[in-house]
C-alpha positions in Angstrom: -0.1 0.0 -0.1 1.6 3.3 -0.9 0.9 6.7 0.8 -1.7 9.3 -0.6 0.5 12.3 -1.3 -0.8 15.8 -0.9 1.0 18.9 -1.9 0.8 22.6 -0.7 2.1 24.6 -3.6 2.4 28.4 -4.4 -0.3 30.0 -6.8 -0.6 33.4 -8.2 -3.6 33.9 -5.9 -2.3 32.3 -2.9 -1.4 28.7 -1.8 -3.1 25.6 -3.2 -3.8 21.9 -1.5 -3.5 19.5 -4.3 -3.5 15.7 -4.2 -0.7 14.0 -6.5 -2.1 13.1 -9.7 -5.4 15.4 -9.4 -5.7 17.9 -12.4 -7.3 20.5 -10.0 -6.6 21.9 -6.6 -8.7 20.5 -3.6 -8.6 24.0 -2.2 -6.9 27.5 -2.4 -5.8 29.6 0.5 -4.8 33.2 1.1 -1.8 32.2 3.4 0.4 29.3 3.5 -0.2 28.5 7.1 -4.0 28.0 6.2 -3.0 25.8 3.0 -1.0 23.7 5.5 -3.6 23.1 8.0 -5.8 21.9 5.2 -3.2 19.8 3.6 -2.4 18.2 7.0 -6.1 17.2 7.4 -6.3 15.8 3.9 -3.2 13.7 4.3 -4.3 12.4 7.8 -7.8 11.5 6.6 -6.7 9.6 3.6 -5.3 6.5 5.4 -1.4 6.5 5.2 -0.9 9.8 3.9 2.1 12.1 3.0 1.9 15.9 3.2 4.6 17.7 1.0 5.1 21.5 1.6 6.5 23.5 -1.2 8.3 26.9 -0.9 7.4 29.9 -2.9 10.2 28.6 -5.4 8.3 25.3 -6.1 10.9 23.2 -4.2 9.9 20.9 -1.4 10.7 22.3 2.0 9.4 20.0 4.3 7.4 16.7 4.4 5.4 14.8 6.9 4.0 11.4 7.2 0.7 10.1 8.7 -0.6 6.6 9.4 1.4 3.3 10.0 4.6 3.0 7.9 4.1 0.2 5.4 7.9 -0.5 5.0 9.3 -2.9 5.8 6.7 -5.0 3.6 5.6 -8.2 5.1 7.0 -11.4 3.9 
């Protein structure tokens, strides 16, 4: 089972929360703190999840993991 990844990314009108592979953002916020809070809730609610927080330059600054770690795999 892999982790569901949620990204907090900069946008021209604020900060967006977007699930990896999604065409559209789940939500857009005026501040990074609000977006991180929404992203954290989304990552925690999706079972094993991972929150990746990007900086203004688009590079990943921080990542947090939630749920039980599937590594090492059984067997």
